TORVEX-66041 format. One record per residue: y, z, x of N, C-alpha, C in turn; residue number from 0; residue in one letter; chain. Coordinates in steps of 0.001 Angstrom, whole numbers. Last residue first. Layout:
// TORVEX-66041
ZATI       npy       npz       npx      capy      capz      capx       cpy       cpz       cpx   num   residu   chaine
ZATI         Y         Z         X         Y         Z         X         Y         Z         X   NUM        A        A
...
***
This chain:
// TORVEX-66041
ZATI       npy       npz       npx      capy      capz      capx       cpy       cpz       cpx   num   residu   chaine
ZATI     79023     96939     98048     77422     96169     98562     76603     95947     97522   281        X        A
ZATI     81875     96042     96681     80868     97153     96487     79580     96338     97048   280        X        A
ZATI     84905     95671     98816     83735     95055     98078     82507     96065     97964   279        X        A
ZATI     87798     97717     98420     86602     97355     99155     85549     96788     98401   278        X        A
ZATI     89722     98152     96792     89203     96802     96732     88494     96444     97866   277        X        A
ZATI     90282    100879     96219     91190    100334     97484     90794     98641     97527   276        X        A
ZATI     88497    101583     94508     89524    101213     94152     90591    100552     94881   275        X        A
ZATI     86298    101522     96243     86102    100636     94997     87635    100460     94550   274        X        A
ZATI     86920    103776     97654     86968    102546     98527     86809    101477     97302   273        X        A
ZATI     86767    105948     95870     87909    105591     96470     88047    104194     97098   272        X        A
ZATI     83804    105748     95570     84764    105408     94368     86101    105044     94977   271        X        A
ZATI     83042    106262     98262     82645    104920     97630     83581    104594     96712   270        X        A
ZATI     83994    108892     98353     84325    107822     99380     84222    106376     98606   269        X        A
ZATI     82688    110334     96341     84150    110127     96335     84620    109177     97267   268        X        A
ZATI     80091    110154     97532     80313    109320     96266     81823    109212     96207   267        X        A
ZATI     80203    111559     99757     80126    110269    100017     80312    109223     98717   266        X        A
ZATI     80619    113962     98627     81929    113583     99431     81599    112193     99453   265        X        A
ZATI     78244    114429     97141     79464    114368     96269     80359    113823     97162   264        X        A
ZATI     76431    114343     99362     76310    113642     98278     77596    113466     97695   263        X        A
ZATI     76694    116576    101255     77148    115076    101631     77224    114422    100447   262        X        A
ZATI     78257    119176    102162     77753    118732    100618     77886    117498    100767   261        X        A
ZATI     79717    119813    104467     78524    120454    104290     77700    119869    103172   260        X        A
ZATI     81145    117170    106715     81228    117918    105331     80034    118716    105335   259        X        A
ZATI     83501    115055    108008     82532    116039    108368     82427    117304    107294   258        X        A
ZATI     84218    111620    107905     84357    113041    107069     83414    114034    107650   257        X        A
ZATI     86098    109109    108724     84822    109950    109374     85274    111205    108788   256        X        A
ZATI     88523    107659    108262     86902    107205    108030     85735    107904    108712   255        X        A
ZATI     91418    107657    106643     90505    108435    107750     89173    108168    107091   254        X        A
ZATI     93333    106404    105157     92869    105851    106267     91857    106549    107219   253        X        A
ZATI     93848    107529    102818     95098    107287    103680     94585    107156    105101   252        X        A
ZATI     91950    107484    101153     93009    106748    100605     94034    106592    101686   251        X        A
ZATI     90577    109431    102685     90200    107847    102632     90978    107165    102339   250        X        A
ZATI     92005    111828    102042     91939    111407    103141     91442    109860    103419   249        X        A
ZATI     91250    111798     99159     92707    111724     99558     92702    110887    100774   248        X        A
ZATI     88502    112268     99077     89116    111108     98519     90426    110720     98751   247        X        A
ZATI     88775    114716    100363     87872    113560    101150     88474    112422    100632   246        X        A
ZATI     89984    116262     98638     90583    116101    100019     89828    114879    100800   245        X        A
ZATI     88020    116456     96644     89354    115717     96434     90244    115479     97725   244        X        A
ZATI     85852    117767     97830     85766    116345     97398     87069    115644     97347   243        X        A
ZATI     86915    120260     98235     86647    119334     99372     86561    117869     99105   242        X        A
ZATI     87351    120981     95395     88424    120623     96241     88242    120199     97527   241        X        A
ZATI     84332    121389     95135     85127    120228     94585     86499    119993     95153   240        X        A
ZATI     83923    123721     96871     83102    122441     97004     83944    121394     96358   239        X        A
ZATI     85037    125980     96499     85858    125366     97445     85136    123819     97478   238        X        A
ZATI     83873    127728     95149     85128    126973     94469     85618    126305     95378   237        X        A
ZATI     81866    128864     96764     81258    128126     95637     82616    127174     95225   236        X        A
ZATI     83124    130963     97949     82869    129633     98743     82313    128533     97861   235        X        A
ZATI     85663    132897     96887     84544    132279     96439     84526    131022     97053   234        X        A
ZATI     88027    133879     97299     87229    133884     98444     85982    133431     98114   233        X        A
ZATI     91168    132407     95737     89780    133036     95816     88992    132816     96849   232        X        A
ZATI     93490    130805     95694     93659    132226     95647     92052    132734     95160   231        X        A
ZATI     93808    128092     96244     93224    128732     94810     93199    130217     94499   230        X        A
ZATI     94855    128609     98841     95555    127649     97590     95141    128050     96023   229        X        A
ZATI     92967    129706    100187     94472    130227    100128     95170    129546     98882   228        X        A
ZATI     90636    128166     99670     90611    129491     99201     91977    130153     99279   227        X        A
ZATI     91735    126195    101342     91289    125808     99904     91380    127122     99333   226        X        A
ZATI     91857    127246    104032     93305    126503    103134     93042    126357    101833   225        X        A
ZATI     89257    127690    104843     90046    128856    104065     91296    128315    103579   224        X        A
ZATI     87081    124819    103997     87855    125744    104790     88795    126618    103970   223        X        A
ZATI     85254    123208    102615     85069    124532    102552     85838    125602    103310   222        X        A
ZATI     86050    120677    105068     84793    121062    104258     84702    122704    104159   221        X        A
ZATI     87606    119098    106612     88018    120352    105839     87111    121001    104866   220        X        A
ZATI     87678    117433    109176     86962    118386    108687     87453    119535    108033   219        X        A
ZATI     87901    113893    109949     88410    115044    109460     87549    116095    108833   218        X        A
ZATI     88617    111687    112414     87763    112385    111788     88344    113696    111040   217        X        A
ZATI     90209    108712    112934     90319    110093    112716     88998    110297    112257   216        X        A
ZATI     89784    106018    115194     89435    106575    113898     89826    107820    114064   215        X        A
ZATI     92459    104217    117376     90830    105116    117300     91100    105736    116175   214        X        A
ZATI     94750    103134    118010     93811    102535    116876     92653    103198    116693   213        X        A
ZATI     96207    104840    119445     95549    103635    120105     94620    102862    119316   212        X        A
ZATI     96071    107146    117374     96373    106984    118728     95585    105817    119091   211        X        A
ZATI     97304    108647    114218     96359    107851    114812     97058    107251    116299   210        X        A
ZATI     98936    110156    112518     98223    111105    113746     97293    109959    114699   209        X        A
ZATI    100124    109184    110588    100967    109239    111695    100327    109815    113049   208        X        A
ZATI     98331    109257    108541     98378    108053    108972     99365    108060    110383   207        X        A
ZATI     98541    112042    107681     97390    111549    108477     97695    110351    109216   206        X        A
ZATI    100388    113696    106673    100920    112681    107855     99706    112163    108170   205        X        A
ZATI     99612    115567    104992    100486    114594    104400    100597    113679    105586   204        X        A
ZATI     98142    116855    106643     97202    116194    105562     98233    115008    104999   203        X        A
ZATI    100088    118185    107919     99038    117528    108816     98457    116538    107780   202        X        A
ZATI    101028    120042    105978    101868    118863    106829    101033    118158    107436   201        X        A
ZATI     98891    121702    105531     99398    120541    104305    100237    119716    105085   200        X        A
ZATI     98592    123202    107894     97507    122053    107488     97892    121096    106404   199        X        A
ZATI    100930    124383    107973    100800    123445    108922     99645    122474    108595   198        X        A
ZATI    100618    126166    105789    101759    125101    105849    101591    124007    106944   197        X        A
ZATI     98805    127604    106741     98409    126807    105583     99575    125826    105373   196        X        A
ZATI     98699    127485    110307     98970    128119    109122     98638    127064    107988   195        X        A
ZATI     96248    127003    113025     97369    126515    112359     97197    127272    110955   194        X        A
ZATI     93949    127294    114659     95222    127550    115143     96342    127065    114357   193        X        A
ZATI     91942    125384    112745     92156    126170    114110     93363    126091    114704   192        X        A
ZATI     92100    124289    109996     91317    125584    110381     91444    125971    111793   191        X        A
ZATI     91759    120772    111452     92089    121674    110345     91456    123026    110674   190        X        A
ZATI     92008    119302    113602     91313    120499    113580     92179    121352    112653   189        X        A
ZATI     92216    116355    113676     93551    117032    113820     93311    118824    114072   188        X        A
ZATI     90296    114184    115967     90209    115495    114662     91367    116292    114857   187        X        A
ZATI     89323    111114    117044     89992    112321    116812     90300    112979    115770   186        X        A
ZATI     86910    109548    119089     87766    109386    117845     88486    110800    117855   185        X        A
ZATI     85991    107256    121506     86598    108303    121189     87316    108194    119846   184        X        A
ZATI     84631    104907    122574     83940    106111    122176     84772    107039    121632   183        X        A
ZATI     86402    103161    123200     85937    102800    122209     84950    103810    121605   182        X        A
ZATI     87436    103948    125831     88257    104449    124750     87464    103902    123392   181        X        A
ZATI     84902    105366    127867     85325    104195    127034     86069    104396    126060   180        X        A
ZATI     85816    107735    130520     85486    107504    129243     86023    106137    128484   179        X        A
ZATI     87263    107578    132896     85907    106853    132954     85340    106886    131479   178        X        A
ZATI     89866    108922    133204     88866    109410    133639     87235    108776    133770   177        X        A
ZATI     91304    107564    131458     91497    107132    133096     90536    107843    133783   176        X        A
ZATI     90581    108327    129095     90066    106945    129508     90445    106748    130882   175        X        A
ZATI     91285    111059    129395     90029    110807    129474     89601    109318    129521   174        X        A
ZATI     94252    110683    129462     93445    111296    130416     92031    111137    130753   173        X        A
ZATI     94846    109123    127161     95128    108926    128444     94422    109417    129488   172        X        A
ZATI     93992    110685    125002     93383    109526    125220     93570    108585    126576   171        X        A
ZATI     95268    112937    125601     93865    113274    126000     93242    111688    125841   170        X        A
ZATI     97702    112197    124957     97696    112783    126327     96125    112798    126751   169        X        A
ZATI     97569    111608    122275     97792    110542    123146     97632    111112    124609   168        X        A
ZATI     96690    114281    121253     95704    113274    121250     96159    112047    122148   167        X        A
ZATI     99286    115676    121795     97866    116071    122621     96834    115040    122330   166        X        A
ZATI    100798    114171    120022    101197    114152    121566     99990    114724    122120   165        X        A
ZATI     99888    114753    117429     99676    113595    118067    100201    113393    119599   164        X        A
ZATI    100395    117485    117698     99119    117327    117461     99013    115884    118001   163        X        A
ZATI    103287    117497    117885    102166    118179    118870    101067    117778    118865   162        X        A
ZATI    104056    116091    115470    104326    115603    116723    103429    116061    117884   161        X        A
ZATI    103067    117960    113757    102678    116397    113725    103024    115934    114985   160        X        A
ZATI    104129    120397    114066    103003    120173    114193    102502    118821    114417   159        X        A
ZATI    107017    121507    115822    106775    120316    114879    105127    120044    115051   158        X        A
ZATI    106885    123723    116760    108081    123215    116368    108068    122198    115449   157        X        A
ZATI    104229    126241    115936    104712    124844    116372    106022    124497    115962   156        X        A
ZATI    102100    128960    115955    103243    128357    115879    103649    126900    116423   155        X        A
ZATI     99634    131175    114818    100010    129960    114854    101345    129322    114987   154        X        A
ZATI     98725    134222    115093    100080    133854    114931    100426    132261    115429   153        X        A
ZATI     95789    134064    114524     96600    135549    114646     98036    135199    114357   152        X        A
ZATI     93913    132083    114787     94650    132304    113599     95641    133662    113204   151        X        A
ZATI     93029    132240    117523     93705    131219    116858     94290    131157    115599   150        X        A
ZATI     91283    134240    118758     92553    134411    118494     93403    133213    117662   149        X        A
ZATI     88481    133561    118691     88894    134745    118631     90512    134908    118176   148        X        A
ZATI     88478    130414    119210     88380    131093    117628     88527    132650    117588   147        X        A
ZATI     91776    130065    120779     90305    129999    120513     90061    130595    119550   146        X        A
ZATI     94788    128021    120784     94067    129194    120913     92698    128868    120926   145        X        A
ZATI     94807    125082    118663     95770    126094    119242     94927    127377    119487   144        X        A
ZATI     93258    122200    118770     93399    123414    118273     94222    124103    119172   143        X        A
ZATI     91832    118823    118160     93158    119592    118398     92843    120940    118097   142        X        A
ZATI     88947    117095    119291     89637    118002    118426     90933    118788    118907   141        X        A
ZATI     87287    114339    119945     88256    115010    120656     89108    115728    119211   140        X        A
ZATI     84050    113065    120007     85091    113804    119167     86080    114786    119777   139        X        A
ZATI     82619    110620    121518     83177    111823    121785     84140    111957    120502   138        X        A
ZATI     79268    109012    122295     80598    108935    121484     81284    110691    121630   137        X        A
ZATI     78421    108535    125634     78354    109149    124531     79505    108986    123605   136        X        A
ZATI     77859    108041    128522     78297    106901    127327     78087    107303    126084   135        X        A
ZATI     77175    109792    130583     76357    109408    129644     76714    108529    128569   134        X        A
ZATI     79693    109862    131768     78278    109255    132703     77343    108879    131904   133        X        A
ZATI     81601    110874    130222     81856    109602    130947     80547    108870    131197   132        X        A
ZATI     80437    113335    129392     80729    112300    128452     80705    110921    129059   131        X        A
ZATI     80389    114547    131905     79157    114398    131133     79303    113394    130081   130        X        A
ZATI     83197    114661    132706     81946    113850    133494     80675    113496    132703   129        X        A
ZATI     84051    116280    130698     84666    114928    130968     83439    114083    131522   128        X        A
ZATI     82931    118720    131608     82813    118059    130442     82785    116578    130307   127        X        A
ZATI     83804    120315    133550     82519    119309    133754     82447    118588    132234   126        X        A
ZATI     85667    122040    132524     85845    120934    133410     85118    119796    133816   125        X        A
ZATI     85920    123012    129371     85223    123008    130356     85159    121945    131172   124        X        A
ZATI     88244    122732    127617     87532    124170    127647     86692    124078    128984   123        X        A
ZATI     89001    120119    126883     89717    121266    127924     89041    122502    128205   122        X        A
ZATI     87835    118571    124937     87357    118277    126537     88198    119141    127187   121        X        A
ZATI     88885    119746    122548     89292    118223    123066     88926    117857    124503   120        X        A
ZATI     87514    121857    121582     88803    122057    122654     89171    120769    123095   119        X        A
ZATI     85363    121088    120085     86646    121389    119386     87821    121794    120377   118        X        A
ZATI     83696    118011    120705     84362    119199    121199     85638    119764    120772   117        X        A
ZATI     80751    116646    119956     81837    117035    119176     82704    118263    119873   116        X        A
ZATI     79195    113841    121303     79603    115264    121757     80871    115403    120709   115        X        A
ZATI     76358    111994    120332     77912    112190    120003     78060    113704    120642   114        X        A
ZATI     73667    111827    120566     74468    110540    120800     75870    110783    120853   113        X        A
ZATI     70580    113691    121672     72019    113641    120994     72766    112304    121374   112        X        A
ZATI     68392    113919    123100     68540    112874    121954     69807    112650    121261   111        X        A
ZATI     68072    115744    125043     67267    115954    123999     67210    114660    122759   110        X        A
ZATI     69966    114842    126748     68919    114640    127099     67942    114812    126141   109        X        A
ZATI     72191    115595    125021     72134    114568    125233     70574    114042    125891   108        X        A
ZATI     71772    118691    125274     71620    117937    124061     71415    116571    124130   107        X        A
ZATI     72146    118982    127958     71179    119452    127351     70832    118599    126018   106        X        A
ZATI     75165    118252    127799     73950    117507    128931     72605    117949    128379   105        X        A
ZATI     76258    120097    126263     76278    118732    126008     75428    118059    126786   104        X        A
ZATI     75691    122724    127457     75053    122521    126342     75117    120891    125917   103        X        A
ZATI     77276    122235    129996     75764    122374    130101     74898    122145    128840   102        X        A
ZATI     79784    122187    129001     79146    120793    129501     77550    121044    129672   101        X        A
ZATI     80887    123207    125710     80190    123667    127131     79564    122412    127576   100        X        A
ZATI     81606    123106    123338     82683    122977    124074     82097    123004    125626    99        X        A
ZATI     79769    121248    120636     79925    122399    121516     81156    122054    122590    98        X        A
ZATI     77853    119983    118531     78956    120540    118212     79245    121612    119387    97        X        A
ZATI     76324    116930    118884     76142    118159    119320     77440    118646    119229    96        X        A
ZATI     75025    114402    116576     76093    114985    117323     75786    116463    117695    95        X        A
ZATI     72797    111606    116140     72995    113176    116179     74179    113585    116995    94        X        A
ZATI     72278    108934    114127     72885    109432    115095     73123    111057    114772    93        X        A
ZATI     68519    108111    113420     70331    107857    113343     70691    108786    114320    92        X        A
ZATI     65931    108116    113586     66386    107005    114678     68026    107188    114269    91        X        A
ZATI     63764    110819    113321     64926    110038    112591     65588    109469    113749    90        X        A
ZATI     61705    112246    114431     61480    111706    113109     62559    110659    112709    89        X        A
ZATI     62591    113360    116801     61467    112827    116665     60976    112034    115468    88        X        A
ZATI     65221    114329    116272     64941    113232    116972     63646    112494    116829    87        X        A
ZATI     64674    116793    115052     65246    115635    114467     65070    114448    114903    86        X        A
ZATI     63607    117943    117529     62781    117890    116220     63137    116919    115414    85        X        A
ZATI     65632    118172    119179     64554    117505    119412     63460    117084    118429    84        X        A
ZATI     67531    119441    117686     67821    118018    118277     66488    117524    118453    83        X        A
ZATI     66370    121982    117467     66637    121446    116554     66969    119903    116537    82        X        A
ZATI     66133    122814    120391     65017    122520    119531     65107    121764    118063    81        X        A
ZATI     69070    122999    120820     68169    121828    121391     66928    121721    120784    80        X        A
ZATI     70306    125198    119610     70454    123864    119252     69480    122919    119522    79        X        A
ZATI     69421    127878    120603     69504    127411    119253     69550    126092    118724    78        X        A
ZATI     69235    127225    123422     68171    127867    122790     68264    127667    121186    77        X        A
ZATI     72197    126704    123707     71014    125664    124069     69643    126153    123379    76        X        A
ZATI     73185    129257    123228     73419    127961    122510     72613    126919    122730    75        X        A
ZATI     72365    130668    125097     71933    131116    123732     72199    129811    122943    74        X        A
ZATI     73491    129364    127271     71628    129510    127265     71169    129887    125679    73        X        A
ZATI     76017    129694    127104     75308    128439    127126     73764    128604    126920    72        X        A
ZATI     76785    132822    124906     76391    131753    126230     75985    130656    126146    71        X        A
ZATI     79351    132625    122691     78128    132950    122932     77648    132224    124147    70        X        A
ZATI     82288    134116    121445     81523    133242    122162     80207    133652    122416    69        X        A
ZATI     83109    135543    118125     82979    135745    119547     82175    134586    120150    68        X        A
ZATI     85289    134477    115647     83996    134530    116216     84185    134859    117788    67        X        A
ZATI     87760    134420    114555     87394    135607    114968     86061    135561    115485    66        X        A
ZATI     87090    131552    112701     88097    132494    113148     87694    134164    113296    65        X        A
ZATI     84142    129923    113621     84870    130486    112409     86059    131450    113162    64        X        A
ZATI     82381    128846    115185     83679    128604    115873     84868    129177    114393    63        X        A
ZATI     79060    129709    116162     79960    129732    115234     81721    129408    115733    62        X        A
ZATI     77015    127460    117935     77890    128496    118092     78878    128388    117279    61        X        A
ZATI     75333    125206    117677     74762    126454    118076     75604    127796    118222    60        X        A
ZATI     75226    122674    115747     76172    123425    116373     75258    124804    116470    59        X        A
ZATI     74993    119137    114980     74228    120416    115218     75038    121122    115927    58        X        A
ZATI     75609    116734    112527     76219    117324    113645     75929    118965    113650    57        X        A
ZATI     74595    113493    111634     73966    115001    111466     74623    115725    112795    56        X        A
ZATI     75708    110644    110189     75573    111480    111688     75415    112770    111094    55        X        A
ZATI     75539    109551    107751     75055    108615    108977     74946    109507    110254    54        X        A
ZATI     74253    110850    104890     74869    111080    106116     74465    109989    107150    53        X        A
ZATI     72800    110392    102499     73634    109430    102850     74388    109712    104174    52        X        A
ZATI     70927    112126    101273     72261    111912    100360     73147    110814    101052    51        X        A
ZATI     68961    112115    103347     68581    111309    102107     70016    111030    101338    50        X        A
ZATI     70467    113613    105068     70077    112090    105485     69770    111281    104218    49        X        A
ZATI     70323    115787    103776     71557    115351    104111     71388    113862    104478    48        X        A
ZATI     67615    116547    103793     68423    116407    102701     69569    115628    102792    47        X        A
ZATI     67258    116698    106523     66519    115723    105787     67066    115185    104443    46        X        A
ZATI     68473    118966    107284     69088    117766    107919     68404    116424    106992    45        X        A
ZATI     66992    120793    105891     68390    120650    105612     68807    119269    106077    44        X        A
ZATI     64684    120801    107260     64686    120421    105697     66047    120130    105225    43        X        A
ZATI     65449    121529    109921     64860    120011    109497     65025    119713    107934    42        X        A
ZATI     66211    124116    109183     67222    123235    109833     66759    121767    109437    41        X        A
ZATI     63900    125380    108787     64755    125305    107789     65988    124242    108153    40        X        A
ZATI     62495    124780    111221     61902    124380    109913     62923    124160    108920    39        X        A
ZATI     64104    126322    113208     63948    124826    112996     63389    124185    111751    38        X        A
ZATI     66514    128667    111645     65007    128228    112029     64778    126850    112154    37        X        A
ZATI     68708    128485    110348     68562    129141    112010     67306    128687    112363    36        X        A
ZATI     70235    128089    108120     69380    126833    108799     69012    127237    110170    35        X        A
ZATI     71312    130455    107056     70382    129686    106203     69799    128658    106838    34        X        A
ZATI     73058    131423    109030     71657    131958    108964     70712    131392    108103    33        X        A
ZATI     76024    130540    107355     75253    131192    108633     73994    131779    108260    32        X        A
ZATI     77624    128941    106089     76044    128903    105678     75247    129603    106890    31        X        A
ZATI     80331    129679    106550     79754    129004    105015     78383    129331    105067    30        X        A
ZATI     80902    130693    108910     81457    131148    108074     80988    130656    106602    29        X        A
ZATI     77856    131449    110903     78951    130641    110604     79436    130973    109154    28        X        A
ZATI     75726    133031    112132     77140    133738    111698     78249    132830    111389    27        X        A
ZATI     73615    132197    113329     73202    133327    112408     74626    133781    111741    26        X        A
ZATI     72888    128624    113642     73691    129675    114047     73371    130980    112815    25        X        A
ZATI     73040    125903    113112     71910    126351    113808     72240    127718    114316    24        X        A
ZATI     74472    123896    110935     74809    125197    111619     73641    125820    112169    23        X        A
ZATI     75251    120738    110281     74209    121712    110358     74426    122817    111386    22        X        A
ZATI     77188    118541    108311     76944    119666    109182     75884    120548    109007    21        X        A
ZATI     77028    115029    108440     76669    116122    107919     76701    117498    108825    20        X        A
ZATI     79755    112591    108199     78861    113497    109261     78578    114662    108616    19        X        A
ZATI     79972    109596    106640     79832    111200    106431     79103    111754    107704    18        X        A
ZATI     82436    107072    106894     81232    107526    107032     81106    109109    106990    17        X        A
ZATI     84078    104306    105188     84014    105395    105816     82648    106233    105922    16        X        A
ZATI     84280    100702    105435     83240    101822    104821     83374    103136    105567    15        X        A
ZATI     85667     99104    107219     85916     98994    105590     85148    100325    104930    14        X        A
ZATI     85345     99862    110027     86472     98866    109486     86937     98834    107886    13        X        A
ZATI     83806    101111    111433     84385    101761    110636     85487    100912    109906    12        X        A
ZATI     80591    100645    112631     81774     99728    112119     82540    100661    111168    11        X        A
ZATI     79265    102282    115414     79352    102426    113839     80638    101620    113627    10        X        A
ZATI     76681    101683    117653     77980    101470    117360     78139    101415    115733     9        X        A
ZATI     74170    103703    119134     74745    102581    118105     76098    102584    118208     8        X        A
ZATI     73581    105609    121126     72501    104982    120397     72985    103601    119906     7        X        A
ZATI     76009    106642    121947     75003    106220    122961     74105    105522    122417     6        X        A
ZATI     78743    104973    120497     77988    106094    120743     76673    105641    121567     5        X        A
ZATI     81766    103684    119279     80806    103524    120138     80104    104895    120336     4        X        A
ZATI     82952    102447    116506     82978    103633    117340     81778    103559    117951     3        X        A
ZATI     85607     99998    115508     84255    100544    116249     84411    101857    116881     2        X        A
ZATI     87253     98111    113426     87330     99625    113884     85912     99831    114325     1        X        A
ZATI     89044     95147    113382     88017     95694    113323     87969     97190    114144     0        X        A
***
């Protein structure tokens, strides 16, 4: 049995993969910056993703696209917390805060968030580990090389699969020794974060090798630039169906959490793949 513990509830990931819907409360995210910047617009989009089957809504107040400049914790809180508060008032499902700042995570949890999704793997802010440990929240530990301003300039690895897995193993050991429940941890290989196209493809081929201590993987490939590079286009609309293909592929290789922009087609791909894999249809 594969269980992910969060503050509000535990998710059973033994058989059925789940979708985390992306809600960017930012003016400059690479895919949908500005579209959901106001609380009313964010709520409309969240409601649609929930209606389409998202189990988790992941709310972020800082763009982490390549080349993005950091924003202050105060700005991040001002963008994300009103959305979390409003969504929590009308929905009892799981809310994730996409942040690497402990102050933002603390404010988000107090506003009703259940999960901290940290692209630094809880390395950017020394206070983040204690926040996650004492609040008993779910934690997404992502791998990245560099930071958003520099990460895509010259990514380099001797063996990307080994280095990502070693990072996961170190994080699992360190975080659990620091008081974080091992059942609350999931790991994200960080597609698009300090890796070349060749690194991305190598990691996608080796998904089954990245699992640490039996903990689930989360994959975020939605509309990422590797798709545009392969298809030789900058048109974001052309990245939707390749994202669905990657979701189905990743589910076949055991990935049970999928962070996406378009919930419905990706969830349908997961259920179709699971039917082929022999998972009973509910």
